[in-house]
KOLZA-30428 format. One record per residue (C-alpha): residue number from 1; x, y, z. Coordinates in pm, whole numbers. Layout:
REM KOLZA-30428
@resi NUM	c1 X	c2 Y	c3 Z $
...
REM end
This chain:
REM KOLZA-30428
@resi 1	c1 -5484	c2 1091	c3 471 $
@resi 2	c1 -5129	c2 1093	c3 338 $
@resi 3	c1 -5092	c2 727	c3 247 $
@resi 4	c1 -4792	c2 788	c3 19 $
@resi 5	c1 -4589	c2 927	c3 308 $
@resi 6	c1 -4676	c2 635	c3 535 $
@resi 7	c1 -4589	c2 384	c3 262 $
@resi 8	c1 -4257	c2 553	c3 186 $
@resi 9	c1 -4152	c2 555	c3 552 $
@resi 10	c1 -4251	c2 191	c3 600 $
@resi 11	c1 -4054	c2 90	c3 290 $
@resi 12	c1 -3743	c2 273	c3 405 $
@resi 13	c1 -3765	c2 107	c3 743 $
@resi 14	c1 -3797	c2 -237	c3 587 $
@resi 15	c1 -3546	c2 -214	c3 303 $
@resi 16	c1 -3288	c2 29	c3 437 $
@resi 17	c1 -3321	c2 -30	c3 809 $
@resi 18	c1 -3406	c2 333	c3 889 $
@resi 19	c1 -3612	c2 365	c3 1206 $
@resi 20	c1 -3956	c2 507	c3 1118 $
@resi 21	c1 -3966	c2 722	c3 1432 $
@resi 22	c1 -3638	c2 885	c3 1332 $
@resi 23	c1 -3797	c2 978	c3 999 $
@resi 24	c1 -4111	c2 1119	c3 1160 $
@resi 25	c1 -3910	c2 1334	c3 1401 $
@resi 26	c1 -3686	c2 1457	c3 1120 $
@resi 27	c1 -3990	c2 1564	c3 917 $
@resi 28	c1 -4134	c2 1749	c3 1216 $
@resi 29	c1 -3809	c2 1938	c3 1272 $
@resi 30	c1 -3786	c2 2023	c3 904 $
@resi 31	c1 -4144	c2 2150	c3 899 $
@resi 32	c1 -4064	c2 2401	c3 1173 $
@resi 33	c1 -3753	c2 2524	c3 991 $
@resi 34	c1 -3941	c2 2547	c3 662 $
@resi 35	c1 -4225	c2 2743	c3 820 $
@resi 36	c1 -3985	c2 2996	c3 969 $
@resi 37	c1 -3804	c2 3041	c3 637 $
@resi 38	c1 -4115	c2 3046	c3 418 $
@resi 39	c1 -4331	c2 3275	c3 628 $
@resi 40	c1 -4056	c2 3492	c3 775 $
@resi 41	c1 -4129	c2 3401	c3 1137 $
@resi 42	c1 -3903	c2 3578	c3 1387 $
@resi 43	c1 -3872	c2 3276	c3 1613 $
@resi 44	c1 -3974	c2 2911	c3 1622 $
@resi 45	c1 -3947	c2 2866	c3 1997 $
@resi 46	c1 -4325	c2 2866	c3 2027 $
@resi 47	c1 -4395	c2 2654	c3 1715 $
@resi 48	c1 -4457	c2 2282	c3 1717 $
@resi 49	c1 -4499	c2 2046	c3 1421 $
@resi 50	c1 -4672	c2 1711	c3 1424 $
@resi 51	c1 -4691	c2 1421	c3 1179 $
@resi 52	c1 -4974	c2 1178	c3 1251 $
@resi 53	c1 -4818	c2 830	c3 1265 $
@resi 54	c1 -5136	c2 665	c3 1139 $
@resi 55	c1 -5265	c2 903	c3 874 $
@resi 56	c1 -4949	c2 1086	c3 769 $
@resi 57	c1 -5122	c2 1423	c3 806 $
@resi 58	c1 -4885	c2 1710	c3 889 $
@resi 59	c1 -4977	c2 2013	c3 1099 $
@resi 60	c1 -4798	c2 2309	c3 1258 $
@resi 61	c1 -4908	c2 2469	c3 1585 $
@resi 62	c1 -4822	c2 2801	c3 1750 $
@resi 63	c1 -4812	c2 2848	c3 2128 $
@resi 64	c1 -4930	c2 3191	c3 2259 $
@resi 65	c1 -4924	c2 3313	c3 2618 $
@resi 66	c1 -5223	c2 3491	c3 2774 $
@resi 67	c1 -5117	c2 3841	c3 2882 $
@resi 68	c1 -5281	c2 4163	c3 2992 $
@resi 69	c1 -5127	c2 4376	c3 2719 $
@resi 70	c1 -4993	c2 4220	c3 2398 $
@resi 71	c1 -4641	c2 4321	c3 2293 $
@resi 72	c1 -4567	c2 4036	c3 2047 $
@resi 73	c1 -4873	c2 3900	c3 1864 $
@resi 74	c1 -4675	c2 3599	c3 1740 $
@resi 75	c1 -4623	c2 3470	c3 2091 $
@resi 76	c1 -4889	c2 3648	c3 2300 $
@resi 77	c1 -5268	c2 3681	c3 2318 $
@resi 78	c1 -5469	c2 3922	c3 2528 $
@resi 79	c1 -5677	c2 3796	c3 2818 $
@resi 80	c1 -5991	c2 3938	c3 2662 $
@resi 81	c1 -5928	c2 3754	c3 2332 $
@resi 82	c1 -5848	c2 3433	c3 2514 $
@resi 83	c1 -6162	c2 3449	c3 2726 $
@resi 84	c1 -6356	c2 3508	c3 2406 $
@resi 85	c1 -6251	c2 3155	c3 2316 $
@resi 86	c1 -6314	c2 3016	c3 2664 $
@resi 87	c1 -6392	c2 3174	c3 2999 $
@resi 88	c1 -6156	c2 2927	c3 3164 $
@resi 89	c1 -5839	c2 3095	c3 3037 $
@resi 90	c1 -5635	c2 3304	c3 3280 $
@resi 91	c1 -5321	c2 3516	c3 3267 $
@resi 92	c1 -5012	c2 3303	c3 3203 $
@resi 93	c1 -5198	c2 3022	c3 3029 $
@resi 94	c1 -5064	c2 2887	c3 2699 $
@resi 95	c1 -5294	c2 2848	c3 2402 $
@resi 96	c1 -5206	c2 2634	c3 2102 $
@resi 97	c1 -5334	c2 2742	c3 1760 $
@resi 98	c1 -5311	c2 2541	c3 1439 $
@resi 99	c1 -5146	c2 2737	c3 1163 $
@resi 100	c1 -5291	c2 2698	c3 818 $
@resi 101	c1 -5123	c2 2963	c3 606 $
@resi 102	c1 -5175	c2 2969	c3 234 $
@resi 103	c1 -4970	c2 2707	c3 42 $
@resi 104	c1 -4875	c2 2527	c3 364 $
@resi 105	c1 -4984	c2 2195	c3 213 $
@resi 106	c1 -4737	c2 2238	c3 -72 $
@resi 107	c1 -4465	c2 2339	c3 173 $
@resi 108	c1 -4532	c2 2041	c3 398 $
@resi 109	c1 -4522	c2 1793	c3 110 $
@resi 110	c1 -4195	c2 1932	c3 -27 $
@resi 111	c1 -4041	c2 1937	c3 320 $
@resi 112	c1 -4131	c2 1575	c3 383 $
@resi 113	c1 -3986	c2 1475	c3 47 $
@resi 114	c1 -3659	c2 1657	c3 113 $
@resi 115	c1 -3622	c2 1499	c3 456 $
@resi 116	c1 -3680	c2 1151	c3 320 $
@resi 117	c1 -3426	c2 1203	c3 43 $
@resi 118	c1 -3173	c2 1340	c3 291 $
@resi 119	c1 -3227	c2 1063	c3 542 $
@resi 120	c1 -3207	c2 808	c3 266 $
@resi 121	c1 -2872	c2 948	c3 154 $
@resi 122	c1 -2745	c2 954	c3 512 $
@resi 123	c1 -2859	c2 597	c3 570 $
@resi 124	c1 -2691	c2 490	c3 246 $
@resi 125	c1 -2366	c2 658	c3 349 $
@resi 126	c1 -2376	c2 488	c3 686 $
@resi 127	c1 -2455	c2 152	c3 526 $
@resi 128	c1 -2168	c2 176	c3 280 $
@resi 129	c1 -1927	c2 291	c3 549 $
@resi 130	c1 -2028	c2 18	c3 793 $
@resi 131	c1 -2058	c2 -265	c3 542 $
@resi 132	c1 -1748	c2 -208	c3 333 $
@resi 133	c1 -1517	c2 -98	c3 612 $
@resi 134	c1 -1525	c2 -461	c3 724 $
@resi 135	c1 -1450	c2 -580	c3 369 $
@resi 136	c1 -1128	c2 -386	c3 317 $
@resi 137	c1 -865	c2 -634	c3 205 $
@resi 138	c1 -1125	c2 -883	c3 84 $
@resi 139	c1 -1265	c2 -986	c3 -254 $
@resi 140	c1 -1612	c2 -883	c3 -369 $
@resi 141	c1 -1807	c2 -953	c3 -686 $
@resi 142	c1 -1927	c2 -657	c3 -889 $
@resi 143	c1 -2088	c2 -569	c3 -1220 $
@resi 144	c1 -1937	c2 -309	c3 -1450 $
@resi 145	c1 -2181	c2 -21	c3 -1504 $
@resi 146	c1 -2001	c2 243	c3 -1705 $
@resi 147	c1 -1681	c2 430	c3 -1777 $
@resi 148	c1 -1632	c2 775	c3 -1632 $
@resi 149	c1 -1326	c2 930	c3 -1796 $
@resi 150	c1 -1038	c2 708	c3 -1685 $
@resi 151	c1 -1238	c2 533	c3 -1414 $
@resi 152	c1 -1466	c2 231	c3 -1424 $
@resi 153	c1 -1783	c2 247	c3 -1215 $
@resi 154	c1 -1887	c2 -85	c3 -1065 $
@resi 155	c1 -2204	c2 -189	c3 -884 $
@resi 156	c1 -2124	c2 -393	c3 -573 $
@resi 157	c1 -2416	c2 -498	c3 -356 $
@resi 158	c1 -2620	c2 -180	c3 -412 $
@resi 159	c1 -2310	c2 34	c3 -366 $
@resi 160	c1 -2115	c2 225	c3 -628 $
@resi 161	c1 -1748	c2 133	c3 -641 $
@resi 162	c1 -1469	c2 304	c3 -834 $
@resi 163	c1 -1189	c2 129	c3 -1022 $
@resi 164	c1 -930	c2 400	c3 -1087 $
@resi 165	c1 -691	c2 385	c3 -1381 $
@resi 166	c1 -399	c2 303	c3 -1152 $
@resi 167	c1 -582	c2 -5	c3 -1021 $
@resi 168	c1 -688	c2 -132	c3 -1364 $
@resi 169	c1 -500	c2 -403	c3 -1553 $
@resi 170	c1 -364	c2 -275	c3 -1884 $
@resi 171	c1 -443	c2 -597	c3 -2068 $
@resi 172	c1 -804	c2 -605	c3 -1948 $
@resi 173	c1 -1107	c2 -436	c3 -2103 $
@resi 174	c1 -1417	c2 -358	c3 -1900 $
@resi 175	c1 -1759	c2 -392	c3 -2063 $
@resi 176	c1 -2107	c2 -297	c3 -1946 $
@resi 177	c1 -2273	c2 -568	c3 -1736 $
@resi 178	c1 -1946	c2 -762	c3 -1710 $
@resi 179	c1 -1928	c2 -959	c3 -1385 $
@resi 180	c1 -1587	c2 -967	c3 -1216 $
@resi 181	c1 -1414	c2 -1000	c3 -882 $
@resi 182	c1 -1250	c2 -699	c3 -722 $
@resi 183	c1 -1016	c2 -638	c3 -428 $
@resi 184	c1 -1148	c2 -376	c3 -183 $
@resi 185	c1 -880	c2 -114	c3 -116 $
@resi 186	c1 -1055	c2 142	c3 102 $
@resi 187	c1 -1369	c2 341	c3 173 $
@resi 188	c1 -1300	c2 711	c3 134 $
@resi 189	c1 -1497	c2 1034	c3 112 $
@resi 190	c1 -1551	c2 1191	c3 -228 $
@resi 191	c1 -1758	c2 1505	c3 -266 $
@resi 192	c1 -1930	c2 1449	c3 66 $
@resi 193	c1 -2021	c2 1084	c3 22 $
@resi 194	c1 -1838	c2 760	c3 95 $
@resi 195	c1 -1698	c2 578	c3 -208 $
@resi 196	c1 -1565	c2 223	c3 -224 $
@resi 197	c1 -1233	c2 202	c3 -409 $
@resi 198	c1 -1145	c2 -134	c3 -561 $
@resi 199	c1 -855	c2 -289	c3 -753 $
@resi 200	c1 -788	c2 -553	c3 -1015 $
@resi 201	c1 -410	c2 -512	c3 -1016 $
@resi 202	c1 -320	c2 -539	c3 -646 $
@resi 203	c1 -87	c2 -832	c3 -555 $
@resi 204	c1 -317	c2 -928	c3 -269 $
@resi 205	c1 -592	c2 -1004	c3 -518 $
@resi 206	c1 -391	c2 -1309	c3 -624 $
@resi 207	c1 -340	c2 -1401	c3 -259 $
@resi 208	c1 -716	c2 -1385	c3 -191 $
@resi 209	c1 -801	c2 -1585	c3 -503 $
@resi 210	c1 -571	c2 -1866	c3 -387 $
@resi 211	c1 -732	c2 -1853	c3 -42 $
@resi 212	c1 -1068	c2 -1911	c3 -208 $
@resi 213	c1 -946	c2 -2194	c3 -429 $
@resi 214	c1 -710	c2 -2377	c3 -189 $
@resi 215	c1 -867	c2 -2511	c3 135 $
@resi 216	c1 -522	c2 -2580	c3 279 $
@resi 217	c1 -445	c2 -2208	c3 267 $
@resi 218	c1 -775	c2 -2115	c3 428 $
@resi 219	c1 -713	c2 -2372	c3 703 $
@resi 220	c1 -360	c2 -2243	c3 767 $
@resi 221	c1 -184	c2 -2564	c3 664 $
@resi 222	c1 -25	c2 -2391	c3 366 $
@resi 223	c1 91	c2 -2032	c3 404 $
@resi 224	c1 147	c2 -1771	c3 137 $
@resi 225	c1 478	c2 -1609	c3 233 $
@resi 226	c1 499	c2 -1339	c3 -33 $
@resi 227	c1 352	c2 -1232	c3 -366 $
@resi 228	c1 517	c2 -1040	c3 -650 $
@resi 229	c1 300	c2 -930	c3 -938 $
@resi 230	c1 314	c2 -745	c3 -1266 $
@resi 231	c1 -58	c2 -738	c3 -1331 $
@resi 232	c1 -175	c2 -882	c3 -1659 $
@resi 233	c1 159	c2 -1046	c3 -1735 $
@resi 234	c1 300	c2 -1262	c3 -1456 $
@resi 235	c1 284	c2 -1330	c3 -1083 $
@resi 236	c1 518	c2 -1520	c3 -854 $
@resi 237	c1 381	c2 -1654	c3 -528 $
@resi 238	c1 597	c2 -1814	c3 -255 $
@resi 239	c1 428	c2 -2078	c3 -40 $
@resi 240	c1 531	c2 -2299	c3 251 $
@resi 241	c1 370	c2 -2598	c3 420 $
@resi 242	c1 320	c2 -2614	c3 797 $
@resi 243	c1 258	c2 -2988	c3 774 $
@resi 244	c1 531	c2 -3225	c3 660 $
@resi 245	c1 268	c2 -3447	c3 500 $
@resi 246	c1 127	c2 -3166	c3 283 $
@resi 247	c1 298	c2 -3056	c3 -37 $
@resi 248	c1 251	c2 -2680	c3 -63 $
@resi 249	c1 312	c2 -2667	c3 -438 $
@resi 250	c1 80	c2 -2957	c3 -509 $
@resi 251	c1 -195	c2 -2810	c3 -293 $
@resi 252	c1 -183	c2 -2480	c3 -482 $
@resi 253	c1 -164	c2 -2637	c3 -826 $
@resi 254	c1 -443	c2 -2883	c3 -755 $
@resi 255	c1 -530	c2 -3205	c3 -931 $
@resi 256	c1 -464	c2 -3166	c3 -1304 $
@resi 257	c1 -383	c2 -2802	c3 -1231 $
@resi 258	c1 -748	c2 -2713	c3 -1168 $
@resi 259	c1 -686	c2 -2482	c3 -871 $
@resi 260	c1 -420	c2 -2265	c3 -1026 $
@resi 261	c1 -612	c2 -2265	c3 -1354 $
@resi 262	c1 -918	c2 -2123	c3 -1177 $
@resi 263	c1 -707	c2 -1836	c3 -1047 $
@resi 264	c1 -554	c2 -1774	c3 -1388 $
@resi 265	c1 -898	c2 -1771	c3 -1550 $
@resi 266	c1 -1021	c2 -1500	c3 -1312 $
@resi 267	c1 -707	c2 -1301	c3 -1400 $
@resi 268	c1 -760	c2 -1341	c3 -1776 $
@resi 269	c1 -488	c2 -1606	c3 -1811 $
@resi 270	c1 -217	c2 -1413	c3 -1630 $
@resi 271	c1 83	c2 -1646	c3 -1586 $
@resi 272	c1 148	c2 -1767	c3 -1232 $
@resi 273	c1 469	c2 -1921	c3 -1093 $
@resi 274	c1 421	c2 -2104	c3 -764 $
@resi 275	c1 752	c2 -2101	c3 -575 $
@resi 276	c1 848	c2 -2313	c3 -276 $
@resi 277	c1 970	c2 -2091	c3 6 $
@resi 278	c1 1293	c2 -2206	c3 175 $
@resi 279	c1 1437	c2 -2086	c3 507 $
@resi 280	c1 1784	c2 -2100	c3 350 $
@resi 281	c1 1810	c2 -1770	c3 167 $
@resi 282	c1 2028	c2 -1897	c3 -116 $
@resi 283	c1 1779	c2 -2175	c3 -188 $
@resi 284	c1 1484	c2 -1935	c3 -179 $
@resi 285	c1 1652	c2 -1697	c3 -424 $
@resi 286	c1 1735	c2 -1991	c3 -649 $
@resi 287	c1 1372	c2 -2109	c3 -639 $
@resi 288	c1 1244	c2 -1757	c3 -704 $
@resi 289	c1 1426	c2 -1745	c3 -1038 $
@resi 290	c1 1235	c2 -2048	c3 -1163 $
@resi 291	c1 1204	c2 -2173	c3 -1432 $
@resi 292	c1 1575	c2 -2094	c3 -1474 $
@resi 293	c1 1836	c2 -2327	c3 -1323 $
@resi 294	c1 2086	c2 -2170	c3 -1084 $
@resi 295	c1 2449	c2 -2280	c3 -1034 $
@resi 296	c1 2528	c2 -2080	c3 -721 $
@resi 297	c1 2413	c2 -1785	c3 -511 $
@resi 298	c1 2650	c2 -1550	c3 -325 $
@resi 299	c1 2455	c2 -1344	c3 -71 $
@resi 300	c1 2569	c2 -1015	c3 82 $
@resi 301	c1 2354	c2 -985	c3 393 $
@resi 302	c1 2483	c2 -640	c3 486 $
@resi 303	c1 2355	c2 -490	c3 159 $
@resi 304	c1 2071	c2 -741	c3 108 $
@resi 305	c1 2202	c2 -820	c3 -236 $
@resi 306	c1 2289	c2 -1147	c3 -407 $
@resi 307	c1 2499	c2 -1247	c3 -706 $
@resi 308	c1 2343	c2 -1539	c3 -890 $
@resi 309	c1 2537	c2 -1756	c3 -1135 $
@resi 310	c1 2346	c2 -1944	c3 -1404 $
@resi 311	c1 2454	c2 -2156	c3 -1702 $
@resi 312	c1 2521	c2 -1955	c3 -2016 $
@resi 313	c1 2220	c2 -2109	c3 -2189 $
@resi 314	c1 1993	c2 -2011	c3 -1897 $
@resi 315	c1 2089	c2 -1643	c3 -1871 $
@resi 316	c1 1807	c2 -1502	c3 -2084 $
@resi 317	c1 1555	c2 -1730	c3 -1912 $
@resi 318	c1 1673	c2 -1620	c3 -1568 $
@resi 319	c1 1650	c2 -1252	c3 -1656 $
@resi 320	c1 1323	c2 -1291	c3 -1842 $
@resi 321	c1 1161	c2 -1077	c3 -2108 $
@resi 322	c1 1262	c2 -716	c3 -2043 $
@resi 323	c1 1400	c2 -827	c3 -1705 $
@resi 324	c1 1061	c2 -942	c3 -1576 $
@resi 325	c1 1170	c2 -1271	c3 -1416 $
@resi 326	c1 1458	c2 -1104	c3 -1231 $
@resi 327	c1 1235	c2 -816	c3 -1112 $
@resi 328	c1 968	c2 -1049	c3 -980 $
@resi 329	c1 1226	c2 -1265	c3 -804 $
@resi 330	c1 1372	c2 -956	c3 -637 $
@resi 331	c1 1025	c2 -843	c3 -523 $
@resi 332	c1 939	c2 -1190	c3 -401 $
@resi 333	c1 1254	c2 -1229	c3 -190 $
@resi 334	c1 1306	c2 -865	c3 -94 $
@resi 335	c1 1669	c2 -882	c3 -212 $
@resi 336	c1 1861	c2 -714	c3 -495 $
@resi 337	c1 1962	c2 -980	c3 -745 $
@resi 338	c1 2251	c2 -953	c3 -992 $
@resi 339	c1 2244	c2 -1238	c3 -1246 $
@resi 340	c1 2559	c2 -1348	c3 -1427 $
@resi 341	c1 2627	c2 -1633	c3 -1668 $
@resi 342	c1 2913	c2 -1870	c3 -1590 $
@resi 343	c1 3124	c2 -1712	c3 -1865 $
@resi 344	c1 3056	c2 -1363	c3 -1734 $
@resi 345	c1 3136	c2 -1478	c3 -1384 $
@resi 346	c1 3473	c2 -1623	c3 -1494 $
@resi 347	c1 3564	c2 -1300	c3 -1668 $
@resi 348	c1 3452	c2 -1101	c3 -1368 $
@resi 349	c1 3647	c2 -1328	c3 -1133 $
@resi 350	c1 3963	c2 -1293	c3 -1339 $
@resi 351	c1 3921	c2 -917	c3 -1354 $
@resi 352	c1 3865	c2 -892	c3 -980 $
@resi 353	c1 4161	c2 -1123	c3 -915 $
@resi 354	c1 4392	c2 -908	c3 -1127 $
@resi 355	c1 4272	c2 -597	c3 -947 $
@resi 356	c1 4349	c2 -756	c3 -612 $
@resi 357	c1 4689	c2 -878	c3 -737 $
@resi 358	c1 4783	c2 -536	c3 -873 $
@resi 359	c1 4671	c2 -367	c3 -554 $
@resi 360	c1 4885	c2 -605	c3 -349 $
@resi 361	c1 5181	c2 -542	c3 -577 $
@resi 362	c1 5146	c2 -168	c3 -534 $
@resi 363	c1 5142	c2 -209	c3 -156 $
@resi 364	c1 5476	c2 -403	c3 -158 $
@resi 365	c1 5648	c2 -177	c3 -416 $
@resi 366	c1 5788	c2 81	c3 -166 $
@resi 367	c1 5970	c2 -190	c3 34 $
@resi 368	c1 6122	c2 -337	c3 -282 $
@resi 369	c1 6239	c2 2	c3 -403 $
@resi 370	c1 6400	c2 73	c3 -65 $
@resi 371	c1 6591	c2 -258	c3 -79 $
@resi 372	c1 6720	c2 -181	c3 -429 $
@resi 373	c1 6828	c2 166	c3 -315 $
@resi 374	c1 7025	c2 16	c3 -24 $
@resi 375	c1 7208	c2 -222	c3 -259 $
@resi 376	c1 7303	c2 61	c3 -494 $
@resi 377	c1 7443	c2 266	c3 -204 $
@resi 378	c1 7681	c2 -10	c3 -72 $
@resi 379	c1 7968	c2 28	c3 -339 $
@resi 380	c1 7962	c2 403	c3 -303 $
@resi 381	c1 7998	c2 373	c3 72 $
@resi 382	c1 8297	c2 138	c3 38 $
@resi 383	c1 8478	c2 377	c3 -194 $
@resi 384	c1 8426	c2 664	c3 39 $
@resi 385	c1 8566	c2 461	c3 327 $
@resi 386	c1 8890	c2 387	c3 133 $
@resi 387	c1 8943	c2 753	c3 54 $
@resi 388	c1 8912	c2 862	c3 414 $
@resi 389	c1 9114	c2 576	c3 582 $
@resi 390	c1 9460	c2 671	c3 767 $
@resi 391	c1 9802	c2 588	c3 593 $
@resi 392	c1 9928	c2 331	c3 850 $
@resi 393	c1 9607	c2 136	c3 802 $
@resi 394	c1 9680	c2 109	c3 429 $
@resi 395	c1 10035	c2 -47	c3 468 $
@resi 396	c1 10081	c2 -415	c3 385 $
@resi 397	c1 10362	c2 -680	c3 423 $
@resi 398	c1 10430	c2 -642	c3 49 $
@resi 399	c1 10613	c2 -306	c3 123 $
@resi 400	c1 10943	c2 -430	c3 289 $
@resi 401	c1 11134	c2 -107	c3 222 $
@resi 402	c1 10900	c2 68	c3 458 $
@resi 403	c1 10899	c2 -195	c3 733 $
@resi 404	c1 11261	c2 -351	c3 735 $
@resi 405	c1 11527	c2 -213	c3 979 $
@resi 406	c1 11827	c2 -10	c3 832 $
@resi 407	c1 12150	c2 -207	c3 739 $
@resi 408	c1 12443	c2 -89	c3 962 $
@resi 409	c1 12703	c2 -147	c3 690 $
@resi 410	c1 12501	c2 43	c3 442 $
@resi 411	c1 12487	c2 321	c3 687 $
@resi 412	c1 12866	c2 327	c3 728 $
@resi 413	c1 12931	c2 333	c3 354 $
@resi 414	c1 12702	c2 626	c3 322 $
@resi 415	c1 12880	c2 803	c3 600 $
REM end
């Protein structure tokens, strides 16, 4: 009696949900294949294997047809030989013989073991695929097991998960047996087996942590509009209330800041700015640059860019360390943001005004030059007209000798 086999199959059925009958049939099929390979059988069409469901005993049988003249001893038996076993056998009957070749017991045991291991691996693959495919985009709790090169291997509910270097937080260290929350990215195939890939740096991890800590978010009263994150350093989260009586910021912060503090603790004290979303774009951009104060926002909808003016003393705060506050605000709003101080804006305004003024002056210059040219040409035209005028048109009353009639007496004296 093979009690170990029976116990192993029953345990797999109970703990892993593998149907016992599926295991028995798989062992029987494997026994036939192993027999053919081990004992160089030409065919297995006439071979049958059987595993006793009560005792666990394994046997292999060969079917042989009763014929007049034997051509293939592996599948045929002569009528005379068959009737030597029993007079009742006739031509065409099938006889089943138990095969007990040397070392078959060892072969059967190894075959059963291999099948169980294979079925166990298959069942585990199916379990991981089915279970974690429904958890993609959700948070799970895992325990750090070891480091494998640049990856961290995590145990999550009897499944091995991988935290790649890209999904790690630079400011975090991962120690053996450390219990943490992880964001499930995907279930993918790696070297023929499904692997769960998780993240600690994904922006949606912050979103899911707030969903766990803030009932108003889970109930849909408060909505997370967008999240911008630089993991390990700072996160900005924009929220809006769907109920006029519920303060979105207050709900997320919690009494005495307990809710937001719980999220920050899970993220190893990563700073979190909770921003009130506003349907008016300029207001939303202004809020996104918190804690800096904003004087004005000029939005260019065509290019999805905005120029933001802040007090001189607030410029460094608005930009943030190494530009972090400005980057997060841009990610949060989805707009390009150009931040200027009031002094910079005045200088820029004056420069742009002068450029516009000079451009306008250049446009009017040709007309002015033409007018000046016309004025210069007028005296020259007048002089030319005098030179070309007829003689009778130049006479005047001041020339009496030319216009007075001749004196008769004077004419006589001359005669």
